[in-house]
PDB file of N, CA, C and O in Angstrom:
ATOM      1  N   MET A   1      12.939 -60.978 -37.721  1.00  0.00           N
ATOM      2  CA  MET A   1      13.426 -60.166 -36.635  1.00  0.00           C
ATOM      3  C   MET A   1      13.190 -60.911 -35.320  1.00  0.00           C
ATOM      4  O   MET A   1      12.047 -61.082 -34.896  1.00  0.00           O
ATOM      5  N   LYS A   2      14.248 -61.342 -34.692  1.00  0.00           N
ATOM      6  CA  LYS A   2      14.152 -61.983 -33.391  1.00  0.00           C
ATOM      7  C   LYS A   2      14.489 -60.946 -32.321  1.00  0.00           C
ATOM      8  O   LYS A   2      15.582 -60.380 -32.315  1.00  0.00           O
ATOM      9  N   ARG A   3      13.559 -60.708 -31.435  1.00  0.00           N
ATOM     10  CA  ARG A   3      13.734 -59.710 -30.386  1.00  0.00           C
ATOM     11  C   ARG A   3      14.582 -60.270 -29.255  1.00  0.00           C
ATOM     12  O   ARG A   3      14.392 -61.408 -28.826  1.00  0.00           O
ATOM     13  N   THR A   4      15.512 -59.464 -28.780  1.00  0.00           N
ATOM     14  CA  THR A   4      16.331 -59.818 -27.623  1.00  0.00           C
ATOM     15  C   THR A   4      15.872 -58.957 -26.454  1.00  0.00           C
ATOM     16  O   THR A   4      15.769 -57.736 -26.579  1.00  0.00           O
ATOM     17  N   GLU A   5      15.595 -59.590 -25.322  1.00  0.00           N
ATOM     18  CA  GLU A   5      15.185 -58.833 -24.142  1.00  0.00           C
ATOM     19  C   GLU A   5      16.400 -58.198 -23.481  1.00  0.00           C
ATOM     20  O   GLU A   5      17.494 -58.761 -23.498  1.00  0.00           O
ATOM     21  N   ILE A   6      16.201 -57.031 -22.904  1.00  0.00           N
ATOM     22  CA  ILE A   6      17.297 -56.304 -22.265  1.00  0.00           C
ATOM     23  C   ILE A   6      17.888 -57.114 -21.115  1.00  0.00           C
ATOM     24  O   ILE A   6      19.095 -57.055 -20.882  1.00  0.00           O
ATOM     25  N   ARG A   7      17.071 -57.859 -20.401  1.00  0.00           N
ATOM     26  CA  ARG A   7      17.605 -58.666 -19.298  1.00  0.00           C
ATOM     27  C   ARG A   7      18.590 -59.717 -19.802  1.00  0.00           C
ATOM     28  O   ARG A   7      19.541 -60.058 -19.098  1.00  0.00           O
ATOM     29  N   GLN A   8      18.376 -60.234 -21.007  1.00  0.00           N
ATOM     30  CA  GLN A   8      19.304 -61.195 -21.587  1.00  0.00           C
ATOM     31  C   GLN A   8      20.660 -60.543 -21.869  1.00  0.00           C
ATOM     32  O   GLN A   8      21.707 -61.162 -21.678  1.00  0.00           O
ATOM     33  N   LEU A   9      20.628 -59.306 -22.320  1.00  0.00           N
ATOM     34  CA  LEU A   9      21.868 -58.587 -22.623  1.00  0.00           C
ATOM     35  C   LEU A   9      22.691 -58.342 -21.367  1.00  0.00           C
ATOM     36  O   LEU A   9      23.916 -58.462 -21.393  1.00  0.00           O
ATOM     37  N   PHE A  10      22.019 -57.996 -20.259  1.00  0.00           N
ATOM     38  CA  PHE A  10      22.731 -57.756 -19.011  1.00  0.00           C
ATOM     39  C   PHE A  10      23.154 -59.056 -18.322  1.00  0.00           C
ATOM     40  O   PHE A  10      24.142 -59.067 -17.588  1.00  0.00           O
ATOM     41  N   ALA A  11      22.430 -60.138 -18.544  1.00  0.00           N
ATOM     42  CA  ALA A  11      22.750 -61.421 -17.912  1.00  0.00           C
ATOM     43  C   ALA A  11      24.008 -62.050 -18.510  1.00  0.00           C
ATOM     44  O   ALA A  11      24.802 -62.652 -17.787  1.00  0.00           O
ATOM     45  N   ALA A  12      24.190 -61.917 -19.806  1.00  0.00           N
ATOM     46  CA  ALA A  12      25.341 -62.534 -20.481  1.00  0.00           C
ATOM     47  C   ALA A  12      25.879 -61.608 -21.568  1.00  0.00           C
ATOM     48  O   ALA A  12      25.794 -61.939 -22.751  1.00  0.00           O
ATOM     49  N   PRO A  13      26.427 -60.460 -21.195  1.00  0.00           N
ATOM     50  CA  PRO A  13      26.879 -59.489 -22.201  1.00  0.00           C
ATOM     51  C   PRO A  13      27.980 -60.019 -23.117  1.00  0.00           C
ATOM     52  O   PRO A  13      28.055 -59.632 -24.283  1.00  0.00           O
ATOM     53  N   GLU A  14      28.830 -60.899 -22.599  1.00  0.00           N
ATOM     54  CA  GLU A  14      29.932 -61.420 -23.407  1.00  0.00           C
ATOM     55  C   GLU A  14      29.435 -62.257 -24.583  1.00  0.00           C
ATOM     56  O   GLU A  14      30.122 -62.351 -25.600  1.00  0.00           O
ATOM     57  N   SER A  15      28.275 -62.856 -24.465  1.00  0.00           N
ATOM     58  CA  SER A  15      27.747 -63.684 -25.557  1.00  0.00           C
ATOM     59  C   SER A  15      27.122 -62.847 -26.672  1.00  0.00           C
ATOM     60  O   SER A  15      26.857 -63.359 -27.759  1.00  0.00           O
ATOM     61  N   PHE A  16      26.887 -61.566 -26.405  1.00  0.00           N
ATOM     62  CA  PHE A  16      26.288 -60.688 -27.420  1.00  0.00           C
ATOM     63  C   PHE A  16      27.282 -59.659 -27.971  1.00  0.00           C
ATOM     64  O   PHE A  16      26.947 -58.931 -28.906  1.00  0.00           O
ATOM     65  N   ASP A  17      28.491 -59.586 -27.415  1.00  0.00           N
ATOM     66  CA  ASP A  17      29.463 -58.572 -27.816  1.00  0.00           C
ATOM     67  C   ASP A  17      29.784 -58.688 -29.302  1.00  0.00           C
ATOM     68  O   ASP A  17      30.248 -59.733 -29.759  1.00  0.00           O
ATOM     69  N   GLY A  18      29.543 -57.640 -30.040  1.00  0.00           N
ATOM     70  CA  GLY A  18      29.790 -57.616 -31.472  1.00  0.00           C
ATOM     71  C   GLY A  18      28.683 -58.214 -32.318  1.00  0.00           C
ATOM     72  O   GLY A  18      28.771 -58.204 -33.546  1.00  0.00           O
ATOM     73  N   ALA A  19      27.636 -58.736 -31.681  1.00  0.00           N
ATOM     74  CA  ALA A  19      26.534 -59.358 -32.419  1.00  0.00           C
ATOM     75  C   ALA A  19      25.463 -58.318 -32.760  1.00  0.00           C
ATOM     76  O   ALA A  19      25.284 -57.334 -32.042  1.00  0.00           O
ATOM     77  N   GLU A  20      24.768 -58.551 -33.850  1.00  0.00           N
ATOM     78  CA  GLU A  20      23.642 -57.692 -34.196  1.00  0.00           C
ATOM     79  C   GLU A  20      22.419 -58.172 -33.422  1.00  0.00           C
ATOM     80  O   GLU A  20      22.079 -59.354 -33.451  1.00  0.00           O
ATOM     81  N   VAL A  21      21.764 -57.245 -32.734  1.00  0.00           N
ATOM     82  CA  VAL A  21      20.584 -57.573 -31.939  1.00  0.00           C
ATOM     83  C   VAL A  21      19.448 -56.624 -32.284  1.00  0.00           C
ATOM     84  O   VAL A  21      19.669 -55.524 -32.790  1.00  0.00           O
ATOM     85  N   THR A  22      18.227 -57.068 -32.000  1.00  0.00           N
ATOM     86  CA  THR A  22      17.035 -56.244 -32.138  1.00  0.00           C
ATOM     87  C   THR A  22      16.391 -56.132 -30.770  1.00  0.00           C
ATOM     88  O   THR A  22      16.096 -57.142 -30.131  1.00  0.00           O
ATOM     89  N   VAL A  23      16.172 -54.898 -30.319  1.00  0.00           N
ATOM     90  CA  VAL A  23      15.527 -54.652 -29.028  1.00  0.00           C
ATOM     91  C   VAL A  23      14.313 -53.761 -29.244  1.00  0.00           C
ATOM     92  O   VAL A  23      14.283 -52.929 -30.150  1.00  0.00           O
ATOM     93  N   CYS A  24      13.321 -53.954 -28.398  1.00  0.00           N
ATOM     94  CA  CYS A  24      12.103 -53.157 -28.428  1.00  0.00           C
ATOM     95  C   CYS A  24      11.869 -52.611 -27.028  1.00  0.00           C
ATOM     96  O   CYS A  24      12.201 -53.265 -26.039  1.00  0.00           O
ATOM     97  N   GLY A  25      11.305 -51.430 -26.944  1.00  0.00           N
ATOM     98  CA  GLY A  25      11.018 -50.890 -25.625  1.00  0.00           C
ATOM     99  C   GLY A  25      10.538 -49.462 -25.683  1.00  0.00           C
ATOM    100  O   GLY A  25      10.168 -48.948 -26.739  1.00  0.00           O
ATOM    101  N   TRP A  26      10.552 -48.824 -24.514  1.00  0.00           N
ATOM    102  CA  TRP A  26      10.070 -47.454 -24.370  1.00  0.00           C
ATOM    103  C   TRP A  26      11.236 -46.525 -24.101  1.00  0.00           C
ATOM    104  O   TRP A  26      12.147 -46.855 -23.341  1.00  0.00           O
ATOM    105  N   VAL A  27      11.201 -45.366 -24.727  1.00  0.00           N
ATOM    106  CA  VAL A  27      12.241 -44.361 -24.564  1.00  0.00           C
ATOM    107  C   VAL A  27      12.099 -43.721 -23.188  1.00  0.00           C
ATOM    108  O   VAL A  27      11.064 -43.134 -22.874  1.00  0.00           O
ATOM    109  N   ARG A  28      13.136 -43.837 -22.371  1.00  0.00           N
ATOM    110  CA  ARG A  28      13.155 -43.203 -21.041  1.00  0.00           C
ATOM    111  C   ARG A  28      13.741 -41.800 -21.128  1.00  0.00           C
ATOM    112  O   ARG A  28      13.212 -40.865 -20.527  1.00  0.00           O
ATOM    113  N   THR A  29      14.839 -41.651 -21.879  1.00  0.00           N
ATOM    114  CA  THR A  29      15.433 -40.336 -22.140  1.00  0.00           C
ATOM    115  C   THR A  29      15.996 -40.348 -23.552  1.00  0.00           C
ATOM    116  O   THR A  29      16.306 -41.404 -24.105  1.00  0.00           O
ATOM    117  N   ILE A  30      16.122 -39.161 -24.124  1.00  0.00           N
ATOM    118  CA  ILE A  30      16.769 -39.017 -25.430  1.00  0.00           C
ATOM    119  C   ILE A  30      17.473 -37.669 -25.451  1.00  0.00           C
ATOM    120  O   ILE A  30      16.916 -36.660 -25.018  1.00  0.00           O
ATOM    121  N   ARG A  31      18.703 -37.659 -25.959  1.00  0.00           N
ATOM    122  CA  ARG A  31      19.452 -36.423 -26.089  1.00  0.00           C
ATOM    123  C   ARG A  31      20.345 -36.538 -27.323  1.00  0.00           C
ATOM    124  O   ARG A  31      20.736 -37.632 -27.729  1.00  0.00           O
ATOM    125  N   ASP A  32      20.655 -35.388 -27.905  1.00  0.00           N
ATOM    126  CA  ASP A  32      21.483 -35.395 -29.100  1.00  0.00           C
ATOM    127  C   ASP A  32      22.311 -34.128 -29.184  1.00  0.00           C
ATOM    128  O   ASP A  32      21.992 -33.116 -28.560  1.00  0.00           O
ATOM    129  N   SER A  33      23.377 -34.197 -29.965  1.00  0.00           N
ATOM    130  CA  SER A  33      24.176 -33.037 -30.325  1.00  0.00           C
ATOM    131  C   SER A  33      24.125 -32.940 -31.844  1.00  0.00           C
ATOM    132  O   SER A  33      23.191 -33.454 -32.459  1.00  0.00           O
ATOM    133  N   LYS A  34      25.082 -32.310 -32.444  1.00  0.00           N
ATOM    134  CA  LYS A  34      25.038 -32.123 -33.889  1.00  0.00           C
ATOM    135  C   LYS A  34      25.106 -33.426 -34.681  1.00  0.00           C
ATOM    136  O   LYS A  34      24.424 -33.573 -35.694  1.00  0.00           O
ATOM    137  N   ALA A  35      25.928 -34.372 -34.222  1.00  0.00           N
ATOM    138  CA  ALA A  35      26.153 -35.565 -35.034  1.00  0.00           C
ATOM    139  C   ALA A  35      25.990 -36.885 -34.280  1.00  0.00           C
ATOM    140  O   ALA A  35      26.177 -37.951 -34.866  1.00  0.00           O
ATOM    141  N   ILE A  36      25.649 -36.833 -33.009  1.00  0.00           N
ATOM    142  CA  ILE A  36      25.522 -38.061 -32.233  1.00  0.00           C
ATOM    143  C   ILE A  36      24.350 -37.933 -31.271  1.00  0.00           C
ATOM    144  O   ILE A  36      24.056 -36.843 -30.780  1.00  0.00           O
ATOM    145  N   GLY A  37      23.683 -39.051 -31.005  1.00  0.00           N
ATOM    146  CA  GLY A  37      22.545 -39.038 -30.095  1.00  0.00           C
ATOM    147  C   GLY A  37      22.545 -40.261 -29.200  1.00  0.00           C
ATOM    148  O   GLY A  37      23.193 -41.266 -29.491  1.00  0.00           O
ATOM    149  N   PHE A  38      21.802 -40.158 -28.100  1.00  0.00           N
ATOM    150  CA  PHE A  38      21.728 -41.231 -27.114  1.00  0.00           C
ATOM    151  C   PHE A  38      20.281 -41.443 -26.693  1.00  0.00           C
ATOM    152  O   PHE A  38      19.554 -40.485 -26.431  1.00  0.00           O
ATOM    153  N   ILE A  39      19.872 -42.695 -26.628  1.00  0.00           N
ATOM    154  CA  ILE A  39      18.538 -43.061 -26.148  1.00  0.00           C
ATOM    155  C   ILE A  39      18.720 -44.051 -25.007  1.00  0.00           C
ATOM    156  O   ILE A  39      19.473 -45.017 -25.133  1.00  0.00           O
ATOM    157  N   GLU A  40      18.035 -43.815 -23.898  1.00  0.00           N
ATOM    158  CA  GLU A  40      17.959 -44.792 -22.823  1.00  0.00           C
ATOM    159  C   GLU A  40      16.658 -45.565 -23.054  1.00  0.00           C
ATOM    160  O   GLU A  40      15.573 -44.984 -23.032  1.00  0.00           O
ATOM    161  N   LEU A  41      16.773 -46.869 -23.275  1.00  0.00           N
ATOM    162  CA  LEU A  41      15.642 -47.715 -23.643  1.00  0.00           C
ATOM    163  C   LEU A  41      15.381 -48.749 -22.550  1.00  0.00           C
ATOM    164  O   LEU A  41      16.323 -49.318 -21.998  1.00  0.00           O
ATOM    165  N   ASN A  42      14.105 -48.994 -22.234  1.00  0.00           N
ATOM    166  CA  ASN A  42      13.740 -50.007 -21.256  1.00  0.00           C
ATOM    167  C   ASN A  42      12.561 -50.797 -21.801  1.00  0.00           C
ATOM    168  O   ASN A  42      11.619 -50.227 -22.351  1.00  0.00           O
ATOM    169  N   ASP A  43      12.622 -52.124 -21.641  1.00  0.00           N
ATOM    170  CA  ASP A  43      11.533 -52.975 -22.138  1.00  0.00           C
ATOM    171  C   ASP A  43      10.725 -53.619 -21.019  1.00  0.00           C
ATOM    172  O   ASP A  43       9.833 -54.425 -21.284  1.00  0.00           O
ATOM    173  N   GLY A  44      11.032 -53.267 -19.757  1.00  0.00           N
ATOM    174  CA  GLY A  44      10.282 -53.801 -18.641  1.00  0.00           C
ATOM    175  C   GLY A  44      10.781 -55.134 -18.125  1.00  0.00           C
ATOM    176  O   GLY A  44      10.233 -55.661 -17.157  1.00  0.00           O
ATOM    177  N   THR A  45      11.821 -55.699 -18.756  1.00  0.00           N
ATOM    178  CA  THR A  45      12.326 -56.996 -18.312  1.00  0.00           C
ATOM    179  C   THR A  45      13.473 -56.864 -17.324  1.00  0.00           C
ATOM    180  O   THR A  45      13.861 -57.847 -16.692  1.00  0.00           O
ATOM    181  N   PHE A  46      14.027 -55.650 -17.181  1.00  0.00           N
ATOM    182  CA  PHE A  46      15.188 -55.441 -16.327  1.00  0.00           C
ATOM    183  C   PHE A  46      15.143 -54.035 -15.765  1.00  0.00           C
ATOM    184  O   PHE A  46      14.610 -53.122 -16.396  1.00  0.00           O
ATOM    185  N   PHE A  47      15.705 -53.860 -14.577  1.00  0.00           N
ATOM    186  CA  PHE A  47      15.675 -52.561 -13.910  1.00  0.00           C
ATOM    187  C   PHE A  47      16.510 -51.510 -14.650  1.00  0.00           C
ATOM    188  O   PHE A  47      16.107 -50.350 -14.737  1.00  0.00           O
ATOM    189  N   LYS A  48      17.668 -51.909 -15.181  1.00  0.00           N
ATOM    190  CA  LYS A  48      18.550 -50.975 -15.882  1.00  0.00           C
ATOM    191  C   LYS A  48      18.058 -50.716 -17.301  1.00  0.00           C
ATOM    192  O   LYS A  48      17.381 -51.546 -17.908  1.00  0.00           O
ATOM    193  N   ASN A  49      18.420 -49.537 -17.811  1.00  0.00           N
ATOM    194  CA  ASN A  49      18.126 -49.171 -19.190  1.00  0.00           C
ATOM    195  C   ASN A  49      19.289 -49.577 -20.091  1.00  0.00           C
ATOM    196  O   ASN A  49      20.418 -49.750 -19.631  1.00  0.00           O
ATOM    197  N   LEU A  50      18.997 -49.725 -21.366  1.00  0.00           N
ATOM    198  CA  LEU A  50      20.014 -49.983 -22.374  1.00  0.00           C
ATOM    199  C   LEU A  50      20.269 -48.674 -23.108  1.00  0.00           C
ATOM    200  O   LEU A  50      19.323 -47.999 -23.515  1.00  0.00           O
ATOM    201  N   GLN A  51      21.537 -48.308 -23.281  1.00  0.00           N
ATOM    202  CA  GLN A  51      21.851 -47.079 -23.993  1.00  0.00           C
ATOM    203  C   GLN A  51      22.022 -47.380 -25.480  1.00  0.00           C
ATOM    204  O   GLN A  51      22.824 -48.228 -25.873  1.00  0.00           O
ATOM    205  N   ILE A  52      21.252 -46.668 -26.290  1.00  0.00           N
ATOM    206  CA  ILE A  52      21.340 -46.755 -27.741  1.00  0.00           C
ATOM    207  C   ILE A  52      22.103 -45.527 -28.215  1.00  0.00           C
ATOM    208  O   ILE A  52      21.721 -44.404 -27.886  1.00  0.00           O
ATOM    209  N   VAL A  53      23.171 -45.715 -28.979  1.00  0.00           N
ATOM    210  CA  VAL A  53      23.946 -44.606 -29.538  1.00  0.00           C
ATOM    211  C   VAL A  53      23.696 -44.588 -31.035  1.00  0.00           C
ATOM    212  O   VAL A  53      23.820 -45.610 -31.710  1.00  0.00           O
ATOM    213  N   PHE A  54      23.339 -43.403 -31.554  1.00  0.00           N
ATOM    214  CA  PHE A  54      23.105 -43.290 -32.995  1.00  0.00           C
ATOM    215  C   PHE A  54      23.855 -42.077 -33.537  1.00  0.00           C
ATOM    216  O   PHE A  54      23.965 -41.048 -32.870  1.00  0.00           O
ATOM    217  N   GLU A  55      24.370 -42.219 -34.766  1.00  0.00           N
ATOM    218  CA  GLU A  55      25.209 -41.186 -35.367  1.00  0.00           C
ATOM    219  C   GLU A  55      24.659 -40.714 -36.703  1.00  0.00           C
ATOM    220  O   GLU A  55      24.122 -41.497 -37.487  1.00  0.00           O
ATOM    221  N   ASP A  56      24.804 -39.430 -36.942  1.00  0.00           N
ATOM    222  CA  ASP A  56      24.437 -38.865 -38.234  1.00  0.00           C
ATOM    223  C   ASP A  56      25.392 -39.447 -39.275  1.00  0.00           C
ATOM    224  O   ASP A  56      26.604 -39.473 -39.062  1.00  0.00           O
ATOM    225  N   GLY A  57      24.864 -39.897 -40.365  1.00  0.00           N
ATOM    226  CA  GLY A  57      25.668 -40.539 -41.395  1.00  0.00           C
ATOM    227  C   GLY A  57      25.652 -42.055 -41.278  1.00  0.00           C
ATOM    228  O   GLY A  57      25.744 -42.758 -42.285  1.00  0.00           O
ATOM    229  N   ALA A  58      25.536 -42.566 -40.052  1.00  0.00           N
ATOM    230  CA  ALA A  58      25.467 -44.015 -39.852  1.00  0.00           C
ATOM    231  C   ALA A  58      24.036 -44.513 -40.048  1.00  0.00           C
ATOM    232  O   ALA A  58      23.817 -45.667 -40.417  1.00  0.00           O
ATOM    233  N   ILE A  59      23.061 -43.629 -39.797  1.00  0.00           N
ATOM    234  CA  ILE A  59      21.656 -43.949 -40.063  1.00  0.00           C
ATOM    235  C   ILE A  59      21.079 -42.867 -40.964  1.00  0.00           C
ATOM    236  O   ILE A  59      21.494 -41.709 -40.900  1.00  0.00           O
ATOM    237  N   GLU A  60      20.137 -43.242 -41.792  1.00  0.00           N
ATOM    238  CA  GLU A  60      19.563 -42.310 -42.770  1.00  0.00           C
ATOM    239  C   GLU A  60      18.632 -41.281 -42.140  1.00  0.00           C
ATOM    240  O   GLU A  60      18.508 -40.166 -42.647  1.00  0.00           O
ATOM    241  N   ASN A  61      17.975 -41.645 -41.037  1.00  0.00           N
ATOM    242  CA  ASN A  61      16.933 -40.798 -40.467  1.00  0.00           C
ATOM    243  C   ASN A  61      17.341 -40.160 -39.130  1.00  0.00           C
ATOM    244  O   ASN A  61      16.541 -40.114 -38.196  1.00  0.00           O
ATOM    245  N   PHE A  62      18.568 -39.675 -39.042  1.00  0.00           N
ATOM    246  CA  PHE A  62      19.090 -39.109 -37.801  1.00  0.00           C
ATOM    247  C   PHE A  62      18.196 -37.995 -37.253  1.00  0.00           C
ATOM    248  O   PHE A  62      17.871 -37.995 -36.066  1.00  0.00           O
ATOM    249  N   LYS A  63      17.802 -37.060 -38.093  1.00  0.00           N
ATOM    250  CA  LYS A  63      16.981 -35.929 -37.635  1.00  0.00           C
ATOM    251  C   LYS A  63      15.612 -36.374 -37.132  1.00  0.00           C
ATOM    252  O   LYS A  63      15.093 -35.803 -36.173  1.00  0.00           O
ATOM    253  N   GLU A  64      15.026 -37.375 -37.761  1.00  0.00           N
ATOM    254  CA  GLU A  64      13.733 -37.893 -37.327  1.00  0.00           C
ATOM    255  C   GLU A  64      13.857 -38.618 -35.985  1.00  0.00           C
ATOM    256  O   GLU A  64      12.993 -38.476 -35.119  1.00  0.00           O
ATOM    257  N   VAL A  65      14.925 -39.389 -35.816  1.00  0.00           N
ATOM    258  CA  VAL A  65      15.140 -40.101 -34.558  1.00  0.00           C
ATOM    259  C   VAL A  65      15.313 -39.103 -33.412  1.00  0.00           C
ATOM    260  O   VAL A  65      14.830 -39.343 -32.306  1.00  0.00           O
ATOM    261  N   CYS A  66      15.989 -38.001 -33.666  1.00  0.00           N
ATOM    262  CA  CYS A  66      16.194 -36.966 -32.636  1.00  0.00           C
ATOM    263  C   CYS A  66      14.870 -36.392 -32.140  1.00  0.00           C
ATOM    264  O   CYS A  66      14.810 -35.867 -31.028  1.00  0.00           O
ATOM    265  N   LYS A  67      13.821 -36.479 -32.931  1.00  0.00           N
ATOM    266  CA  LYS A  67      12.516 -35.918 -32.569  1.00  0.00           C
ATOM    267  C   LYS A  67      11.626 -36.897 -31.804  1.00  0.00           C
ATOM    268  O   LYS A  67      10.520 -36.533 -31.404  1.00  0.00           O
ATOM    269  N   ILE A  68      12.084 -38.129 -31.594  1.00  0.00           N
ATOM    270  CA  ILE A  68      11.297 -39.119 -30.850  1.00  0.00           C
ATOM    271  C   ILE A  68      11.094 -38.618 -29.429  1.00  0.00           C
ATOM    272  O   ILE A  68      12.019 -38.088 -28.813  1.00  0.00           O
ATOM    273  N   GLY A  69       9.905 -38.782 -28.921  1.00  0.00           N
ATOM    274  CA  GLY A  69       9.593 -38.297 -27.576  1.00  0.00           C
ATOM    275  C   GLY A  69       9.773 -39.355 -26.497  1.00  0.00           C
ATOM    276  O   GLY A  69       9.740 -40.556 -26.761  1.00  0.00           O
ATOM    277  N   VAL A  70       9.964 -38.872 -25.276  1.00  0.00           N
ATOM    278  CA  VAL A  70      10.050 -39.762 -24.116  1.00  0.00           C
ATOM    279  C   VAL A  70       8.721 -40.504 -23.994  1.00  0.00           C
ATOM    280  O   VAL A  70       7.653 -39.907 -24.129  1.00  0.00           O
ATOM    281  N   GLY A  71       8.794 -41.800 -23.741  1.00  0.00           N
ATOM    282  CA  GLY A  71       7.601 -42.632 -23.633  1.00  0.00           C
ATOM    283  C   GLY A  71       7.211 -43.317 -24.926  1.00  0.00           C
ATOM    284  O   GLY A  71       6.329 -44.175 -24.936  1.00  0.00           O
ATOM    285  N   SER A  72       7.865 -42.943 -26.021  1.00  0.00           N
ATOM    286  CA  SER A  72       7.577 -43.580 -27.310  1.00  0.00           C
ATOM    287  C   SER A  72       8.056 -45.022 -27.312  1.00  0.00           C
ATOM    288  O   SER A  72       9.050 -45.354 -26.665  1.00  0.00           O
ATOM    289  N   SER A  73       7.358 -45.866 -28.029  1.00  0.00           N
ATOM    290  CA  SER A  73       7.741 -47.256 -28.197  1.00  0.00           C
ATOM    291  C   SER A  73       8.511 -47.383 -29.501  1.00  0.00           C
ATOM    292  O   SER A  73       8.034 -46.968 -30.557  1.00  0.00           O
ATOM    293  N   ILE A  74       9.722 -47.969 -29.421  1.00  0.00           N
ATOM    294  CA  ILE A  74      10.554 -48.089 -30.614  1.00  0.00           C
ATOM    295  C   ILE A  74      11.166 -49.482 -30.711  1.00  0.00           C
ATOM    296  O   ILE A  74      11.217 -50.231 -29.735  1.00  0.00           O
ATOM    297  N   THR A  75      11.627 -49.805 -31.910  1.00  0.00           N
ATOM    298  CA  THR A  75      12.405 -51.011 -32.174  1.00  0.00           C
ATOM    299  C   THR A  75      13.730 -50.580 -32.750  1.00  0.00           C
ATOM    300  O   THR A  75      13.767 -49.777 -33.682  1.00  0.00           O
ATOM    301  N   CYS A  76      14.825 -51.099 -32.212  1.00  0.00           N
ATOM    302  CA  CYS A  76      16.163 -50.757 -32.690  1.00  0.00           C
ATOM    303  C   CYS A  76      16.913 -52.020 -33.061  1.00  0.00           C
ATOM    304  O   CYS A  76      16.808 -53.044 -32.387  1.00  0.00           O
ATOM    305  N   ARG A  77      17.669 -51.933 -34.140  1.00  0.00           N
ATOM    306  CA  ARG A  77      18.532 -53.035 -34.543  1.00  0.00           C
ATOM    307  C   ARG A  77      19.933 -52.478 -34.740  1.00  0.00           C
ATOM    308  O   ARG A  77      20.122 -51.458 -35.402  1.00  0.00           O
ATOM    309  N   GLY A  78      20.900 -53.151 -34.165  1.00  0.00           N
ATOM    310  CA  GLY A  78      22.272 -52.700 -34.312  1.00  0.00           C
ATOM    311  C   GLY A  78      23.249 -53.653 -33.663  1.00  0.00           C
ATOM    312  O   GLY A  78      22.871 -54.705 -33.147  1.00  0.00           O
ATOM    313  N   THR A  79      24.497 -53.272 -33.695  1.00  0.00           N
ATOM    314  CA  THR A  79      25.570 -54.091 -33.136  1.00  0.00           C
ATOM    315  C   THR A  79      25.788 -53.720 -31.690  1.00  0.00           C
ATOM    316  O   THR A  79      25.923 -52.542 -31.360  1.00  0.00           O
ATOM    317  N   LEU A  80      25.821 -54.698 -30.839  1.00  0.00           N
ATOM    318  CA  LEU A  80      26.022 -54.474 -29.415  1.00  0.00           C
ATOM    319  C   LEU A  80      27.512 -54.375 -29.128  1.00  0.00           C
ATOM    320  O   LEU A  80      28.293 -55.243 -29.518  1.00  0.00           O
ATOM    321  N   VAL A  81      27.891 -53.308 -28.443  1.00  0.00           N
ATOM    322  CA  VAL A  81      29.281 -53.106 -28.051  1.00  0.00           C
ATOM    323  C   VAL A  81      29.313 -52.940 -26.551  1.00  0.00           C
ATOM    324  O   VAL A  81      28.749 -51.985 -26.017  1.00  0.00           O
ATOM    325  N   GLU A  82      29.962 -53.853 -25.869  1.00  0.00           N
ATOM    326  CA  GLU A  82      30.062 -53.779 -24.408  1.00  0.00           C
ATOM    327  C   GLU A  82      31.187 -52.841 -24.035  1.00  0.00           C
ATOM    328  O   GLU A  82      32.293 -52.937 -24.568  1.00  0.00           O
ATOM    329  N   THR A  83      30.901 -51.932 -23.116  1.00  0.00           N
ATOM    330  CA  THR A  83      31.919 -51.014 -22.639  1.00  0.00           C
ATOM    331  C   THR A  83      32.414 -51.469 -21.278  1.00  0.00           C
ATOM    332  O   THR A  83      31.662 -52.082 -20.521  1.00  0.00           O
ATOM    333  N   PRO A  84      33.675 -51.176 -20.954  1.00  0.00           N
ATOM    334  CA  PRO A  84      34.216 -51.622 -19.667  1.00  0.00           C
ATOM    335  C   PRO A  84      33.561 -50.952 -18.479  1.00  0.00           C
ATOM    336  O   PRO A  84      33.921 -51.234 -17.336  1.00  0.00           O
TER     337      PRO A  84
END
């Protein structure tokens, strides 16, 4: 597992588009609906947060992830998709 810093993602987003990355950091906010959830993650390397999107059915532990508290330290692995 090679960790990618959030500042690297914001510095050169085009080089990570569609790539699988692993990020670690602290949960700033978390919210969910019935089948989709959002986590704002920060690792202290950059002022902006990274938004993690997770879907029921796409991950096995959707309900457990929804229970993560603000301030928790987590590791996420997934495909980076740059939005316009």
